[in-house]
Backbone as a printed PyTorch tensor [residue, N CA C, xyz], in Angstrom:
tensor([[[ -45.3190,   82.1010,   -3.3580],
         [ -45.3730,   83.5510,   -3.8430],
         [ -47.1700,   83.4670,   -2.7460]],

        [[ -47.5730,   82.9570,   -3.1420],
         [ -48.9570,   82.7630,   -2.9500],
         [ -49.0900,   82.8770,   -0.6550]],

        [[ -47.9170,   82.5160,   -0.5900],
         [ -47.7920,   82.5480,    0.7620],
         [ -47.3740,   83.6940,    1.4740]],

        [[ -46.3380,   84.0970,    0.8900],
         [ -46.0810,   85.5090,    1.0240],
         [ -46.7360,   86.0530,    0.8510]],

        [[ -47.8470,   86.2070,    0.2770],
         [ -49.3760,   87.4200,   -0.3330],
         [ -50.0120,   87.2230,    0.9510]],

        [[ -50.5130,   86.1830,    1.3290],
         [ -51.4170,   85.5320,    2.6050],
         [ -50.9400,   86.7300,    4.1340]],

        [[ -49.4780,   85.8130,    4.2890],
         [ -49.0560,   86.5060,    5.3070],
         [ -48.4920,   87.8340,    5.5680]],

        [[ -47.9360,   88.4220,    4.5110],
         [ -48.5380,   90.2670,    4.4900],
         [ -49.7900,   90.8510,    4.1270]],

        [[ -51.2580,   90.3410,    3.5870],
         [ -52.6820,   90.6530,    4.0110],
         [ -52.5190,   90.2670,    5.3020]],

        [[ -52.3370,   89.1460,    6.3940],
         [ -52.5130,   88.7910,    7.3630],
         [ -51.7760,   89.3870,    8.7310]],

        [[ -50.9590,   89.9520,    8.4830],
         [ -49.7830,   91.2790,    9.1650],
         [ -50.0760,   92.8030,    9.0170]],

        [[ -51.1930,   92.6300,    7.8430],
         [ -51.4110,   94.3770,    7.4870],
         [ -52.8990,   94.6360,    8.2200]],

        [[ -53.8020,   93.1330,    7.9120],
         [ -55.4620,   93.6430,    8.2920],
         [ -55.1170,   92.9780,   10.2100]],

        [[ -54.1090,   92.5670,   10.5830],
         [ -54.0690,   92.4590,   12.1490],
         [ -53.6860,   93.8830,   12.7660]],

        [[ -52.7130,   94.1340,   12.0260],
         [ -51.9640,   95.9840,   12.2700],
         [ -53.4180,   96.9930,   12.0820]],

        [[ -54.2210,   96.9790,   11.4410],
         [ -55.1390,   97.9860,   11.2870],
         [ -56.9330,   96.5990,   12.6620]],

        [[ -57.0520,   96.2560,   12.5550],
         [ -57.3930,   95.4900,   13.7120],
         [ -56.6570,   96.2670,   15.7560]],

        [[ -55.5370,   96.1680,   15.1340],
         [ -54.8300,   95.9570,   16.3490],
         [ -55.2370,   97.4520,   16.8580]],

        [[ -54.7760,   98.1450,   16.0630],
         [ -54.5140,   99.9730,   15.8330],
         [ -55.6450,  100.8660,   15.7090]],

        [[ -56.6060,  100.6250,   15.0650],
         [ -57.8630,  101.8010,   15.6020],
         [ -58.9880,  100.7580,   14.6510]],

        [[ -59.3860,  101.9020,   14.9430],
         [ -61.2360,  101.4380,   14.8590],
         [ -62.5130,  101.6630,   16.4750]],

        [[ -62.2440,  101.2160,   17.3140],
         [ -62.0010,  100.3770,   18.4220],
         [ -62.3580,  101.8140,   18.7340]],

        [[ -63.3050,  102.1430,   20.0870],
         [ -62.7360,  103.0530,   20.6870],
         [ -63.8840,  102.2440,   22.4690]],

        [[ -62.6980,  102.7190,   23.0790],
         [ -63.8030,  101.9200,   24.4600],
         [ -64.8160,  102.8210,   25.4560]],

        [[ -65.2030,  102.8070,   25.5580],
         [ -66.4770,  103.3660,   26.5180],
         [ -66.0410,  101.9930,   27.9520]],

        [[ -66.1890,  103.3370,   29.1840],
         [ -66.4580,  103.1600,   30.1510],
         [ -67.2530,  102.5590,   30.5270]],

        [[ -68.0300,  102.0200,   31.5640],
         [ -69.5390,  101.4970,   31.5490],
         [ -68.8770,  102.2240,   32.8490]],

        [[ -70.2750,  102.4170,   33.8490],
         [ -70.4880,  102.3190,   34.8580],
         [ -71.4230,  101.9900,   35.9850]],

        [[ -71.2290,  101.1710,   36.9060],
         [ -72.2110,  100.1230,   37.6220],
         [ -72.0980,  100.8700,   38.5520]],

        [[ -72.9580,  100.6420,   39.2690],
         [ -73.3990,  100.5570,   40.3590],
         [ -72.6840,   99.4340,   41.1860]],

        [[ -71.9780,   99.4520,   42.1490],
         [ -71.0870,   98.7870,   43.2470],
         [ -71.9760,   99.3180,   45.1770]],

        [[ -71.7370,   98.3450,   45.3070],
         [ -72.3660,   98.5530,   46.7700],
         [ -71.2670,   99.0510,   47.3110]],

        [[ -71.2400,   99.5900,   48.1400],
         [ -70.3630,  100.5390,   49.2220],
         [ -69.1620,  101.3250,   48.3850]],

        [[ -69.9360,  101.7260,   47.3680],
         [ -68.8560,  102.7040,   46.2860],
         [ -70.2000,  103.9460,   46.2410]],

        [[ -69.3440,  104.8010,   46.4970],
         [ -70.6190,  106.6480,   45.7540],
         [ -70.6400,  106.4960,   44.0610]],

        [[ -71.7230,  106.7210,   43.9500],
         [ -71.7250,  107.2320,   42.7250],
         [ -70.5970,  108.5060,   42.1470]],

        [[ -69.9260,  108.0760,   40.7300],
         [ -69.2270,  109.8860,   40.1370],
         [ -70.2810,  110.8480,   40.5200]],

        [[ -69.8970,  111.8640,   40.7320],
         [ -71.2090,  113.0460,   40.3000],
         [ -70.3590,  114.2160,   40.4930]],

        [[ -70.3260,  114.4850,   38.7740],
         [ -69.7430,  115.7640,   38.4870],
         [ -70.0750,  117.1980,   38.8110]],

        [[ -69.2270,  117.9150,   40.0590],
         [ -69.6740,  119.2900,   39.5030],
         [ -69.9180,  120.5160,   39.2860]],

        [[ -70.7040,  120.9490,   38.9050],
         [ -71.6450,  122.6340,   37.8150],
         [ -71.3340,  123.3190,   38.6590]],

        [[ -70.3370,  124.2090,   38.5910],
         [ -70.0450,  125.5120,   38.6220],
         [ -71.4040,  126.1660,   38.1750]],

        [[ -71.5030,  127.2070,   39.5340],
         [ -72.7440,  128.4270,   38.7820],
         [ -71.4250,  129.2810,   39.1460]],

        [[ -72.0600,  130.7350,   37.9350],
         [ -71.4580,  131.7150,   37.6970],
         [ -72.1310,  132.9920,   38.9540]],

        [[ -71.1680,  133.0650,   39.3230],
         [ -71.6780,  134.0530,   40.2810],
         [ -71.8750,  135.7530,   39.8430]],

        [[ -72.4100,  136.1570,   40.5400],
         [ -72.5290,  137.5390,   40.1410],
         [ -71.2040,  138.1140,   40.1350]],

        [[ -71.4360,  138.9100,   39.0870],
         [ -69.7890,  139.8470,   39.4360],
         [ -70.3960,  140.8330,   40.1800]],

        [[ -71.5210,  141.5330,   40.4620],
         [ -71.3950,  142.1570,   41.4350],
         [ -72.7100,  142.7910,   41.9230]],

        [[ -72.9840,  142.7970,   43.3870],
         [ -74.3500,  142.9990,   43.3320],
         [ -75.0330,  144.4620,   43.6260]],

        [[ -74.5020,  145.0330,   42.4840],
         [ -74.4040,  146.9770,   42.5080],
         [ -76.9480,  146.2270,   41.5460]],

        [[ -77.3180,  147.4800,   42.7550],
         [ -78.4300,  147.7100,   42.2490],
         [ -79.0640,  148.1210,   41.0510]],

        [[ -79.6510,  147.8790,   39.6620],
         [ -79.9540,  147.7930,   38.8760],
         [ -80.5250,  149.3660,   38.6180]],

        [[ -80.1090,  149.6940,   37.6580],
         [ -79.5540,  151.2220,   36.9810],
         [ -81.3110,  151.6770,   37.3480]],

        [[ -82.7470,  151.0120,   36.7890],
         [ -84.1570,  150.8000,   36.8120],
         [ -84.1910,  151.2680,   38.2740]],

        [[ -83.7900,  151.4920,   39.2780],
         [ -83.9120,  151.0650,   40.6130],
         [ -82.8490,  151.5700,   42.1480]],

        [[ -81.5230,  152.2270,   40.9540],
         [ -81.0850,  153.1790,   41.8680],
         [ -81.3840,  154.1380,   41.9250]],

        [[ -81.1450,  154.7260,   43.5470],
         [ -81.7340,  155.9230,   43.7050],
         [ -80.2340,  157.3870,   43.7740]],

        [[ -80.7120,  158.3300,   42.7540],
         [ -79.2100,  158.8940,   42.5700],
         [ -80.1340,  160.4440,   42.2520]],

        [[ -80.3720,  160.7950,   43.4360],
         [ -81.1720,  162.3250,   43.8300],
         [ -80.2820,  163.4820,   44.1320]],

        [[ -79.2940,  162.8660,   43.8170],
         [ -78.2130,  164.0670,   44.1130],
         [ -77.8750,  164.7750,   41.9520]],

        [[ -77.9950,  163.3420,   41.4420],
         [ -77.4960,  163.6480,   40.4630],
         [ -78.2900,  164.8410,   39.1550]],

        [[ -77.9090,  165.6310,   38.6570],
         [ -78.2200,  165.9400,   37.8440],
         [ -79.0220,  166.2570,   36.7600]],

        [[ -77.7250,  164.8370,   35.8980],
         [ -77.8250,  164.6670,   34.3790],
         [ -77.3860,  165.8770,   33.8150]],

        [[ -77.1840,  165.8860,   32.5710],
         [ -76.5030,  166.9770,   31.9380],
         [ -77.1740,  167.6070,   31.0200]],

        [[ -76.9550,  168.7660,   31.3800],
         [ -77.9540,  169.2440,   29.8220],
         [ -78.1800,  170.7070,   30.6520]],

        [[ -79.7180,  171.3890,   30.1600],
         [ -79.6220,  172.6550,   29.9760],
         [ -80.3540,  173.0730,   31.2350]],

        [[ -80.7170,  172.1490,   32.0260],
         [ -81.7880,  172.1920,   33.2630],
         [ -80.3250,  171.9830,   34.3180]],

        [[ -80.3220,  172.9870,   34.7830],
         [ -79.6060,  173.0130,   36.4720],
         [ -80.4940,  172.9730,   37.2660]],

        [[ -81.3370,  173.6810,   37.5870],
         [ -82.0980,  173.9480,   38.8550],
         [ -83.3210,  173.9510,   38.6640]],

        [[ -84.5630,  173.3220,   39.0160],
         [ -85.7500,  173.5020,   38.9600],
         [ -86.5020,  173.9780,   40.5540]],

        [[ -86.8850,  174.2000,   41.1640],
         [ -87.5490,  174.8340,   42.7460],
         [ -89.6610,  173.6510,   41.9370]],

        [[ -89.6710,  172.9520,   42.8540],
         [ -91.1660,  172.4360,   42.8490],
         [ -92.0220,  172.7050,   43.3840]],

        [[ -93.2430,  173.2330,   43.4940],
         [ -94.2630,  173.7860,   44.3120],
         [ -95.0070,  172.5250,   45.2450]],

        [[ -94.8050,  173.1190,   46.6270],
         [ -95.0480,  171.8820,   47.1820],
         [ -96.2280,  170.8770,   46.4760]],

        [[ -97.5220,  172.0050,   46.2560],
         [ -98.5820,  171.3180,   45.8270],
         [ -98.6270,  170.8210,   44.0220]],

        [[ -99.0480,  170.0300,   43.9900],
         [ -99.6340,  169.6880,   42.4100],
         [-100.3230,  170.4830,   41.7890]],

        [[ -99.7990,  171.0790,   40.5640],
         [-101.1350,  171.7100,   38.9940],
         [-101.1930,  170.5360,   38.8020]],

        [[-102.5040,  170.1800,   39.0350],
         [-103.1970,  169.5220,   38.1600],
         [-103.1980,  169.6470,   36.6970]],

        [[-104.1380,  171.4680,   36.4280],
         [-103.8900,  170.8510,   34.6830],
         [-102.1520,  170.5250,   34.3260]],

        [[-101.3110,  171.2350,   35.4130],
         [-100.5090,  171.2570,   33.7950],
         [-100.0150,  168.9420,   34.1160]],

        [[-100.3420,  168.7970,   35.0240],
         [-100.5670,  167.3850,   35.6520],
         [-100.9720,  166.5490,   34.1620]],

        [[-102.7450,  167.1520,   33.7850],
         [-103.1710,  166.7410,   32.8290],
         [-102.1760,  166.4970,   31.8040]],

        [[-102.2590,  168.0400,   31.5550],
         [-101.6530,  168.1220,   30.1340],
         [-100.2330,  167.1160,   30.0280]],

        [[ -99.9510,  166.5380,   31.1410],
         [ -98.1890,  166.1630,   30.7570],
         [ -98.8590,  164.4400,   30.7180]],

        [[ -99.7180,  163.9040,   31.6550],
         [-100.4960,  162.6640,   31.4180],
         [-100.7000,  162.9280,   29.4210]],

        [[-101.1230,  163.5480,   29.2450],
         [-101.8830,  163.5500,   27.4580],
         [-100.0970,  163.5100,   26.5250]],

        [[ -99.6280,  164.4190,   27.0540],
         [ -98.1000,  164.2530,   26.4050],
         [ -97.8530,  162.7180,   26.2540]],

        [[ -97.5960,  161.9780,   27.3170],
         [ -96.9620,  161.3420,   28.7360],
         [ -97.7300,  160.0360,   27.3250]],

        [[ -98.8970,  160.1290,   26.8240],
         [ -99.7150,  159.2540,   25.7550],
         [ -99.7370,  159.1710,   25.1430]],

        [[ -99.0180,  160.3420,   24.4300],
         [ -98.9600,  159.9110,   23.2800],
         [ -97.2580,  160.2120,   22.5090]],

        [[ -96.6140,  160.6080,   23.7630],
         [ -95.8780,  160.5460,   22.9090],
         [ -94.5800,  159.1960,   23.8500]],

        [[ -94.4050,  158.6310,   24.8270],
         [ -94.3100,  157.8930,   25.4150],
         [ -94.5480,  156.3770,   26.0320]],

        [[ -95.6840,  156.0690,   25.2030],
         [ -96.4390,  154.8550,   26.2410],
         [ -95.8730,  153.8770,   25.1060]],

        [[ -95.1030,  153.7620,   24.1440],
         [ -94.4290,  152.7220,   22.7960],
         [ -93.2990,  151.8880,   23.9510]],

        [[ -93.0030,  152.4980,   24.8070],
         [ -91.7690,  152.0800,   25.0040],
         [ -91.6980,  152.4150,   27.0620]],

        [[ -92.6890,  153.2490,   27.6240],
         [ -92.9150,  153.3930,   29.0760],
         [ -94.0000,  152.5770,   29.2110]],

        [[ -94.5640,  152.5540,   30.5420],
         [ -95.7470,  151.4990,   30.6350],
         [ -95.6670,  151.9990,   32.3820]],

        [[ -96.8640,  152.5440,   32.4650],
         [ -97.1760,  152.6840,   34.1320],
         [ -96.9490,  151.4220,   35.0800]],

        [[ -96.3700,  151.1280,   35.4040],
         [ -96.4110,  149.7460,   37.4620],
         [ -95.7330,  149.0440,   36.1270]],

        [[ -95.3160,  148.3980,   35.3820],
         [ -94.1440,  148.2730,   34.3690],
         [ -94.0100,  147.3520,   33.4520]],

        [[ -92.3710,  147.0040,   33.2670],
         [ -91.3100,  147.1220,   33.0100],
         [ -91.7510,  146.8100,   31.4220]],

        [[ -91.2360,  148.1210,   30.8050],
         [ -91.3640,  147.2530,   29.1390],
         [ -89.7000,  147.6470,   27.8830]],

        [[ -90.2120,  147.8570,   27.0910],
         [ -89.1970,  148.6890,   26.6170],
         [ -88.1410,  149.7380,   27.0690]],

        [[ -88.5860,  150.6920,   27.8110],
         [ -87.9440,  151.3270,   28.9680],
         [ -88.1690,  150.8240,   30.2930]],

        [[ -87.9090,  152.1340,   30.9030],
         [ -88.0180,  151.5370,   32.3360],
         [ -89.7180,  152.3800,   32.8370]],

        [[ -90.1180,  151.2900,   33.8240],
         [ -91.7370,  152.2510,   34.2000],
         [ -91.5380,  154.0240,   35.0930]],

        [[ -92.1390,  154.2390,   35.2520],
         [ -92.0300,  156.1210,   35.5900],
         [ -92.6030,  156.0560,   36.7740]],

        [[ -93.1240,  154.9240,   37.0340],
         [ -93.6980,  154.7660,   38.9990],
         [ -93.1830,  155.0630,   39.8650]],

        [[ -92.6790,  155.8040,   40.4390],
         [ -91.7090,  156.1870,   41.4010],
         [ -91.1620,  156.7870,   41.0310]],

        [[ -90.6620,  157.6640,   39.9520],
         [ -89.1180,  157.5510,   39.3150],
         [ -88.7290,  159.0180,   40.2560]],

        [[ -89.9190,  159.8400,   41.0980],
         [ -90.0840,  161.1750,   41.3880],
         [ -88.5130,  160.8530,   42.6830]],

        [[ -88.9340,  159.4090,   43.0790],
         [ -88.4290,  158.8670,   44.5760],
         [ -86.9620,  158.7180,   44.2230]],

        [[ -86.2290,  158.0490,   43.1480],
         [ -85.4220,  157.4610,   42.4490],
         [ -84.3890,  158.8720,   42.0940]],

        [[ -85.1550,  159.4090,   41.1120],
         [ -84.5830,  160.8660,   40.1550],
         [ -84.7870,  162.2890,   40.6270]],

        [[ -84.0360,  162.7210,   39.8740],
         [ -84.1490,  164.6310,   40.8410],
         [ -84.9720,  165.1900,   39.8570]],

        [[ -85.5790,  166.0160,   40.0150],
         [ -86.0760,  166.6250,   38.7030],
         [ -85.6690,  166.9010,   37.6170]],

        [[ -84.4120,  168.0220,   37.8410],
         [ -83.5670,  167.9890,   36.7880],
         [ -83.1310,  166.9970,   35.9790]],

        [[ -82.8440,  165.6950,   36.7910],
         [ -82.2620,  164.8800,   35.8770],
         [ -83.5930,  164.3350,   34.9000]],

        [[ -85.0540,  164.4030,   35.2750],
         [ -85.5400,  163.2620,   34.5030],
         [ -85.8490,  164.4920,   33.2320]],

        [[ -86.1860,  165.9350,   33.3360],
         [ -85.9450,  167.0120,   32.5600],
         [ -84.8850,  166.5390,   31.2570]],

        [[ -83.6540,  166.4210,   31.8680],
         [ -82.6040,  166.8050,   30.8140],
         [ -82.7800,  165.1990,   30.0200]],

        [[ -83.6280,  164.4500,   30.9600],
         [ -83.4310,  162.5220,   30.1340],
         [ -84.2990,  163.0820,   29.1560]],

        [[ -85.7200,  164.1230,   29.1240],
         [ -86.5580,  164.3610,   28.3000],
         [ -86.0870,  164.8590,   27.1120]],

        [[ -85.4600,  165.8350,   27.4820],
         [ -85.1670,  166.8400,   26.0970],
         [ -84.3020,  166.7190,   25.2340]],

        [[ -82.7540,  165.8770,   26.4500],
         [ -81.8910,  165.7340,   25.5170],
         [ -81.3750,  163.9800,   25.9550]],

        [[ -82.1740,  162.9550,   25.1290],
         [ -81.3350,  161.6190,   25.7670],
         [ -80.3420,  160.7770,   25.1040]],

        [[ -79.5440,  162.5380,   24.0790],
         [ -78.8840,  160.7860,   23.3900],
         [ -78.1010,  161.8640,   23.9340]],

        [[ -77.6920,  162.6830,   24.5250],
         [ -76.5180,  163.1850,   25.2900],
         [ -76.4410,  162.8110,   26.8520]],

        [[ -77.2750,  162.6500,   27.2870],
         [ -77.4100,  162.5000,   29.1540],
         [ -77.0600,  160.4190,   28.4500]],

        [[ -77.2780,  160.3510,   27.5100],
         [ -76.3190,  158.6310,   27.5070],
         [ -75.0090,  158.9570,   27.0150]],

        [[ -74.4040,  159.3850,   26.3090],
         [ -73.0460,  159.9340,   26.3040],
         [ -72.2850,  159.9260,   27.7640]],

        [[ -73.1700,  161.2340,   28.7750],
         [ -72.3880,  161.3220,   29.3960],
         [ -73.2170,  161.9030,   30.8930]],

        [[ -74.1570,  160.8990,   31.3280],
         [ -74.5430,  160.2000,   32.6430],
         [ -74.2360,  159.2620,   32.1490]],

        [[ -73.5500,  159.0140,   33.5290],
         [ -73.6340,  157.1510,   34.5130],
         [ -74.8030,  156.4760,   34.3070]],

        [[ -75.9480,  157.1480,   34.9180],
         [ -76.7790,  156.9760,   34.9980],
         [ -77.6850,  156.5810,   33.8370]],

        [[ -77.7240,  157.3770,   32.8850],
         [ -78.2220,  157.0430,   31.6230],
         [ -77.8010,  156.0580,   31.1040]],

        [[ -76.4180,  156.0670,   31.2430],
         [ -75.4910,  155.0250,   30.1610],
         [ -76.2440,  153.2880,   30.6680]],

        [[ -76.0140,  153.0600,   32.3990],
         [ -76.7530,  152.2860,   32.9560],
         [ -77.8660,  151.6250,   32.3240]],

        [[ -78.5350,  152.6730,   32.4340],
         [ -80.1310,  152.1180,   31.9150],
         [ -79.7820,  151.4480,   30.8220]],

        [[ -79.2710,  152.7820,   29.7760],
         [ -79.3680,  152.1630,   28.4110],
         [ -78.7370,  150.4370,   28.3260]],

        [[ -77.7140,  150.0450,   28.9870],
         [ -76.6800,  148.4510,   29.4320],
         [ -78.2830,  147.7330,   30.0240]],

        [[ -79.1680,  148.4920,   30.2420],
         [ -80.1860,  147.7100,   31.8240],
         [ -81.3010,  146.6820,   30.5840]],

        [[ -81.6920,  148.1760,   29.5660],
         [ -82.7270,  148.0230,   28.7230],
         [ -82.4410,  147.2610,   27.3770]],

        [[ -81.0810,  146.8800,   27.1570],
         [ -80.5280,  145.5770,   26.2370],
         [ -80.4280,  146.2820,   25.0950]],

        [[ -79.8880,  147.8940,   25.2310],
         [ -79.8300,  148.7180,   24.3740],
         [ -80.8970,  150.0450,   23.4440]],

        [[ -81.7420,  149.7250,   24.4300],
         [ -82.7210,  150.3760,   23.1800],
         [ -82.7890,  151.7510,   23.8720]],

        [[ -82.5820,  152.7550,   23.0880],
         [ -82.3020,  154.0710,   23.1740],
         [ -83.5210,  154.3160,   23.2640]],

        [[ -83.4150,  156.1530,   24.0790],
         [ -84.9600,  156.4400,   24.5130],
         [ -84.9660,  157.8150,   22.9230]],

        [[ -85.4830,  157.8000,   22.4440],
         [ -86.0860,  157.9940,   21.2220],
         [ -86.1610,  159.6810,   21.7820]],

        [[ -84.8690,  160.8610,   21.3350],
         [ -85.6390,  162.2650,   21.7600],
         [ -87.2720,  163.0820,   20.5940]],

        [[ -88.0310,  162.9360,   21.1840],
         [ -89.7330,  163.3270,   20.9170],
         [ -89.2990,  165.4450,   21.0650]],

        [[ -88.3790,  165.7890,   20.8750],
         [ -88.3880,  166.2630,   20.5310],
         [ -89.3520,  168.0780,   21.6490]],

        [[ -89.2330,  167.0950,   22.9090],
         [ -90.3540,  168.2170,   23.9460],
         [ -89.2530,  169.5060,   23.8150]],

        [[ -90.3610,  170.8550,   24.0450],
         [ -89.8860,  171.6090,   24.6960],
         [ -89.8890,  171.3110,   26.2260]],

        [[ -89.0280,  172.6910,   26.5710],
         [ -89.2810,  172.6990,   28.3430],
         [ -90.5630,  172.3790,   29.0580]],

        [[ -91.4930,  173.0730,   28.2820],
         [ -92.4900,  173.2940,   28.7870],
         [ -93.0040,  172.3780,   29.0880]],

        [[ -92.7560,  171.4580,   27.4540],
         [ -93.8510,  170.0700,   28.1590],
         [ -92.9630,  169.2580,   28.7160]],

        [[ -91.6710,  168.6580,   28.6520],
         [ -91.1390,  168.2530,   28.9910],
         [ -91.5440,  168.4050,   30.9250]],

        [[ -91.8980,  170.2210,   30.7870],
         [ -92.3170,  170.1810,   33.1100],
         [ -93.7200,  169.3950,   32.7100]],

        [[ -94.3410,  169.8500,   31.9490],
         [ -95.6020,  169.0520,   32.2650],
         [ -95.9580,  167.4760,   32.3770]],

        [[ -94.4680,  167.0280,   31.8890],
         [ -94.3040,  165.3970,   32.0780],
         [ -93.8340,  165.7440,   33.5000]],

        [[ -92.7870,  166.3410,   33.8550],
         [ -92.0290,  165.8870,   35.1900],
         [ -93.8090,  166.1890,   35.7660]],

        [[ -94.6580,  167.2300,   36.0220],
         [ -95.6760,  167.2790,   36.9920],
         [ -95.9090,  165.9270,   36.8690]],

        [[ -96.5760,  165.6720,   35.8250],
         [ -97.0460,  164.4230,   35.9370],
         [ -97.1060,  163.1890,   36.6610]],

        [[ -95.2590,  162.7580,   36.0840],
         [ -94.7610,  162.1650,   37.3070],
         [ -94.8100,  162.5270,   38.8230]],

        [[ -95.0820,  163.8640,   38.8020],
         [ -95.3990,  164.1890,   40.4330],
         [ -96.7050,  162.7590,   41.0770]],

        [[ -97.8110,  162.7250,   40.2250],
         [ -99.0530,  162.2980,   40.1220],
         [ -98.3510,  160.8150,   40.5570]],

        [[ -97.5610,  160.0300,   40.3320],
         [ -97.6790,  158.7530,   39.8260],
         [ -97.1150,  158.3180,   41.1560]]])
């Protein structure tokens, strides 16, 4: 009887040893005359080479809102620009910095990229612009969903900020 138990035990033990537990690891060795295996890394290509919204030029777009047409004089009104600079400083610099990207885009050179109407509509009603204007939507995406706060500016204040932007 002991012999049968021993034989059964040996068979069971040999099954466990032969079936599992061991992982074979392949060792790569350097061999003369053979090139080593090199795994290729796939780099994701950019989906499009579109210009980011903050650098895109959309001068023909007037945006969405109550400002439909603005006639700018050839010369800058310094007093208005000064009031606009003060308004910008107190209401906008938490998110916008002159000459550098911050929470929102830099206003430097904005007059070369956007129409005066678009700028004023964005200042006056940024929520409406983000809902209905393609460029405003793209800016929201580019700046990680940081929506521009509505500062409840009057048209006169928005115009003063616009005049300040003309000096940048």
